[in-house]
ROLOGU-555025 format. One line per field, with one value per residue (C-alpha): residue number from 1; residue in one letter; x negated, y, z. Coordinates in steps of 0.2 Angstrom, whole numbers. Each point is the difference from the previous one (the first is absolute). Example, Ala and Ser with C-alpha at 12.3 -4.5 7.8 and 13.67 -1.06 7.14 Angstrom:
// residues 2
lumro 1;2 .
torse a;s .
xx -62;-6 .
yy -22;17 .
zz 39;-3 .
***
This chain:
// residues 114
lumro 1;2;3;4;5;6;7;8;9;10;11;12;13;14;15;16;17;18;19;20;21;22;23;24;25;26;27;28;29;30;31;32;33;34;35;36;37;38;39;40;41;42;43;44;45;46;47;48;49;50;51;52;53;54;55;56;57;58;59;60;61;62;63;64;65;66;67;68;69;70;71;72;73;74;75;76;77;78;79;80;81;82;83;84;85;86;87;88;89;90;91;92;93;94;95;96;97;98;99;100;101;102;103;104;105;106;107;108;109;110;111;112;113;114 .
torse l;l;m;f;s;g;l;a;f;a;a;q;g;a;l;p;l;d;l;r;l;l;d;g;t;d;s;k;a;h;i;a;a;g;m;l;s;l;v;a;w;l;a;s;a;l;l;l;p;l;a;l;l;g;r;a;g;w;r;i;a;a;l;a;g;p;l;l;a;v;v;a;v;a;c;l;a;l;p;p;q;a;w;d;a;l;g;a;g;p;g;v;a;q;r;l;g;l;c;a;q;f;v;w;p;a;l;a;a;f;c;a;l;r .
xx 90;15;11;-9;2;19;2;-9;10;16;-6;-3;18;6;-11;7;-11;4;-7;2;-11;-13;-11;14;-1;13;-7;-18;7;9;-16;-11;12;-1;-19;0;11;-10;-17;7;8;-16;-10;12;0;-19;-4;14;-4;-19;4;10;-10;-3;18;9;17;-8;-8;13;-1;-19;1;16;-5;-15;8;15;-12;-8;17;5;-17;1;18;-7;-17;5;5;17;-8;-6;18;6;-13;7;17;7;13;1;0;-7;-16;10;12;-14;-10;15;4;-18;3;16;-6;-15;9;13;-14;-9;16;3;-18;2;16;-5 .
yy 161;-7;9;16;-2;-4;16;11;-8;4;18;2;-4;12;14;8;2;15;-2;18;5;-13;12;3;-6;-14;-7;0;-9;-13;-3;-1;-13;-11;1;-5;-14;-6;1;-10;-13;-2;-2;-13;-10;-1;-1;-12;-14;3;-2;-15;-9;-16;-2;-14;9;15;-7;6;18;-1;-1;11;15;5;-5;12;13;-1;1;15;9;-4;7;16;1;-6;15;0;-4;-17;-4;5;-12;-14;3;6;13;16;-3;-18;5;8;-15;-13;10;1;-18;-5;12;-9;-18;1;3;-13;-13;5;-2;-17;-6;6;-9;-16 .
zz 487;-8;13;-4;-18;2;11;-13;-14;10;3;-19;-3;13;-6;-17;-15;-11;-17;-4;15;3;10;13;17;-1;-16;8;15;-11;-10;15;8;-16;0;19;-4;-14;9;15;-11;-10;16;6;-16;0;19;6;-11;4;18;-1;-14;10;5;-9;-2;-7;-15;-12;8;-1;-19;-3;11;-10;-17;5;5;-17;-9;10;-4;-18;0;6;-9;-18;-11;-9;-16;7;5;-17;-8;11;-6;17;0;10;19;-1;9;15;1;0;13;11;-2;5;15;5;-3;12;16;-5;-3;16;10;-9;4;18;3;-7 .
***
């Protein structure tokens, strides 16, 4: 799932997004790649810790995976007014969500290589 998420994320970077033509084929492919990346990432952040719950080296990941998934979903679900109430500037939700998306594979690799 992590590999599929990474490939879809790379495809999102390779496909252009035209903000003036969001209904265009290229923009739809860019958005679809982003959604596929997010869905695969969320599944890996929730299912991998569940599958490796009893392993000693994976205790940190068992806690962090679901927590990072909650952070990523909150970044998508909270309206801009909620972020303004928290004192966050524009773009903080996107940066925080991407940070969660990048931290999870690094943490999983760290736990796997220990």
